BAMAR-449234 format. One line per 5 residues: number of its first residue (from 1); their letters; for each residue x, y, z of C-alpha. Coordinates in Angstrom, 3 decimals. Layout:
N
NUM> A> X:Y:Z | ...
This chain:
224
1> MVSID> 60.656:92.137:-31.504 | 63.415:89.820:-32.717 | 66.768:91.121:-33.955 | 67.317:90.379:-37.644 | 71.071:90.313:-37.094
6> TVYQR> 70.865:87.836:-34.214 | 68.824:85.424:-36.314 | 71.132:85.811:-39.327 | 74.271:85.172:-37.283 | 72.770:82.077:-35.677
11> VLAIL> 71.661:80.728:-39.030 | 75.153:81.283:-40.427 | 76.747:79.655:-37.366 | 74.640:76.520:-37.765 | 75.226:76.354:-41.518
16> NKENR> 78.940:76.598:-40.839 | 78.743:73.870:-38.168 | 76.885:71.615:-40.594 | 79.327:72.440:-43.398 | 76.436:73.669:-45.534
21> GYITP> 78.196:76.697:-46.957 | 76.942:80.253:-46.944 | 73.668:81.964:-47.783 | 73.794:85.504:-49.105 | 71.946:88.367:-47.393
26> QEFNL> 69.502:88.418:-50.305 | 68.728:84.710:-49.893 | 68.416:85.107:-46.143 | 65.999:88.036:-46.466 | 63.708:86.029:-48.744
31> MANQS> 63.699:83.057:-46.368 | 63.318:85.305:-43.330 | 60.225:87.063:-44.685 | 58.566:83.814:-45.697 | 59.310:82.321:-42.283
36> QLEIF> 57.943:85.357:-40.435 | 54.727:85.265:-42.432 | 54.206:81.544:-41.786 | 54.745:81.900:-38.038 | 52.448:84.941:-37.954
41> EQYFY> 49.629:83.139:-39.760 | 50.090:80.124:-37.494 | 49.120:82.323:-34.523 | 45.523:82.516:-35.752 | 45.290:78.845:-36.656
46> DLNQF> 46.594:77.851:-33.210 | 44.327:80.355:-31.443 | 41.308:78.899:-33.195 | 42.334:75.321:-32.395 | 43.160:75.893:-28.725
51> TRAGS> 40.098:78.091:-28.157 | 37.841:75.306:-29.386 | 39.750:72.683:-27.421 | 39.617:74.820:-24.296 | 35.883:75.447:-24.433
56> NSSEY> 35.323:72.701:-21.859 | 38.640:72.881:-20.066 | 41.079:75.374:-18.583 | 44.014:73.262:-19.750 | 44.798:75.546:-22.698
61> ANIIN> 44.210:78.884:-20.931 | 47.886:79.823:-20.681 | 48.546:78.806:-24.282 | 45.643:80.936:-25.497 | 46.857:83.902:-23.438
66> NIEDK> 50.374:83.517:-24.841 | 49.105:83.486:-28.421 | 46.910:86.509:-27.784 | 49.908:88.338:-26.312 | 51.873:87.627:-29.484
71> ISLLE> 49.058:88.885:-31.692 | 48.617:92.015:-29.549 | 52.118:93.144:-30.542 | 50.756:93.668:-34.049 | 47.513:95.391:-33.086
76> TTVNV> 47.118:99.037:-34.014 | 44.399:101.659:-34.412 | 44.006:104.283:-37.133 | 41.494:107.084:-37.536 | 40.053:107.301:-41.030
81> VTDEL> 38.236:110.346:-42.356 | 36.696:110.534:-45.819 | 34.077:112.384:-47.819 | 33.740:109.455:-50.194 | 31.088:106.738:-49.909
86> SHVTP> 33.542:104.213:-48.500 | 36.657:103.988:-46.379 | 39.837:102.452:-47.784 | 41.394:99.928:-45.407 | 45.047:100.340:-44.309
91> EDLYR> 47.553:98.716:-46.664 | 49.007:96.552:-43.899 | 45.634:95.295:-42.649 | 45.466:91.570:-41.952 | 42.349:91.254:-39.804
96> IGSIT> 39.892:93.820:-38.449 | 39.392:93.741:-34.702 | 36.754:96.438:-34.319 | 35.472:99.646:-35.873 | 34.205:102.442:-33.675
101> LGNIE> 32.695:105.899:-33.881 | 33.698:107.541:-30.620 | 32.372:105.186:-27.939 | 29.966:103.491:-30.318 | 31.030:100.179:-31.856
106> VGYVS> 30.114:99.689:-35.498 | 28.935:96.111:-35.924 | 29.905:93.929:-38.863 | 27.216:92.437:-41.122 | 27.395:90.555:-44.387
111> EKELK> 25.748:91.994:-47.493 | 22.921:89.490:-47.094 | 22.391:90.503:-43.455 | 22.488:94.185:-44.426 | 19.617:93.696:-46.863
116> EISAS> 17.616:91.840:-44.240 | 18.021:94.396:-41.432 | 17.561:97.362:-43.785 | 14.186:96.025:-44.910 | 12.529:97.013:-41.647
121> PLTAP> 12.549:100.439:-39.921 | 12.840:98.595:-36.597 | 16.158:96.942:-37.478 | 17.626:99.383:-40.012 | 21.051:100.822:-39.072
126> TETYP> 21.102:104.197:-37.313 | 23.796:106.546:-36.027 | 23.246:105.001:-32.597 | 23.477:101.448:-33.943 | 25.606:101.672:-37.109
131> VYTKK> 26.950:98.699:-39.042 | 29.584:98.118:-41.705 | 30.295:95.692:-44.477 | 33.555:95.080:-46.305 | 34.101:94.670:-50.043
136> GTSIF> 37.660:94.068:-51.121 | 39.744:96.859:-49.608 | 36.757:99.139:-48.957 | 34.618:99.506:-45.830 | 31.039:100.756:-46.182
141> TFPFL> 29.226:102.052:-43.113 | 25.461:102.322:-42.728 | 24.461:105.023:-42.224 | 27.482:106.679:-43.799 | 30.049:107.772:-41.219
146> SSISI> 32.719:110.167:-42.424 | 35.045:109.415:-39.499 | 35.768:106.019:-37.958 | 38.519:104.336:-35.956 | 39.749:100.952:-37.171
151> NYVKI> 41.426:98.631:-34.693 | 43.178:95.859:-36.566 | 45.980:93.330:-36.644 | 48.589:94.409:-39.152 | 50.808:92.303:-41.372
156> PKTVE> 54.386:92.288:-40.037 | 56.755:94.631:-41.815 | 59.071:93.196:-44.447 | 62.325:92.365:-42.690 | 65.729:93.128:-44.145
161> WAYTE> 69.279:92.386:-43.099 | 70.907:95.430:-44.698 | 74.643:95.650:-45.209 | 77.555:97.542:-46.670 | 80.191:95.663:-48.608
166> INNTA> 83.822:96.214:-47.641 | 86.609:94.098:-49.161 | 83.977:91.698:-50.541 | 82.576:91.181:-47.045 | 78.981:92.061:-46.085
171> LYDSS> 78.974:94.112:-42.879 | 75.723:94.587:-40.979 | 74.087:98.000:-41.393 | 71.736:98.433:-38.428 | 70.491:101.868:-39.502
176> NSTNF> 68.934:100.480:-42.694 | 67.853:97.078:-41.390 | 64.349:96.045:-40.325 | 63.850:93.618:-37.447 | 61.211:90.932:-37.130
181> ELHES> 57.985:92.133:-35.523 | 57.262:88.781:-33.912 | 57.430:87.990:-30.208 | 60.894:87.308:-28.785 | 59.868:83.745:-27.923
186> DETNL> 59.639:82.973:-31.648 | 63.332:83.607:-32.280 | 64.169:79.894:-32.276 | 61.197:79.140:-34.545 | 62.499:81.700:-37.026
191> VLKIL> 65.956:80.118:-37.020 | 64.467:76.639:-37.523 | 62.220:77.706:-40.391 | 64.959:79.608:-42.202 | 67.288:76.634:-41.845
196> SYAGV> 64.608:74.351:-43.258 | 64.353:76.596:-46.316 | 68.129:76.434:-46.573 | 67.842:72.638:-46.671 | 69.032:71.980:-43.129
201> SIKQT> 67.114:69.811:-40.689 | 68.122:70.452:-37.095 | 66.664:69.989:-33.626 | 65.979:72.822:-31.215 | 68.546:71.425:-28.758
206> DITQV> 71.220:71.670:-31.462 | 70.451:75.370:-31.870 | 70.969:75.893:-28.148 | 74.333:74.155:-28.314 | 75.472:76.253:-31.258
211> IEGVS> 74.321:79.474:-29.592 | 76.190:78.574:-26.407 | 79.281:77.759:-28.453 | 79.171:81.087:-30.274 | 78.584:82.963:-26.999
216> NKKIN> 81.464:81.199:-25.232 | 83.764:81.911:-28.167 | 82.850:85.599:-28.023 | 83.485:85.721:-24.262 | 86.874:84.051:-24.652
221> QEKS> 87.832:86.503:-27.387 | 86.851:89.447:-25.184 | 88.923:88.090:-22.282 | 92.027:87.376:-24.363
């Protein structure tokens, strides 16, 4: 998890260093959410690319493991019970990992595959070998299963740098703020992306220098 306040303060520090003015909390929140979503979606693109590249080599093994670790932070499982004909997927669902009934995994099939396997008693779905298909936000199991567990990757929560205004100054309100749900290693990427939306092009080394400058200033103030 990445602190929303840490990212905001670093963005403001760099904007100030570059004499680019000030972005409001509202502007920052919009840029922050867009940046988080882009980085999150990039996980899956990179995983696909490096998995294919690493099929004949162990060169990308660590990279793949790192990406999978980042994705695992957003994995969750919910139990869904219904007496309807279908199960409604969670609102924050991004990608289904697996669906199970106890220790039995429910396999995914397309509608075309469902018709093909259902045509023969030998391949038709059973309670021992159930399957599911997905239409929009609904999951249909065959045969119908009233209770299933859905393991999935969720969409990161909407972040917000909340504040209270005192003497026309926005003061951070941690109790009503929402942090980024990305891996801590993506903190710099978040700062870079938000700055790019703010119209600032800056290198990663420059961020390090600014962070060190802000930290040293804080230490000097505490010692004085």
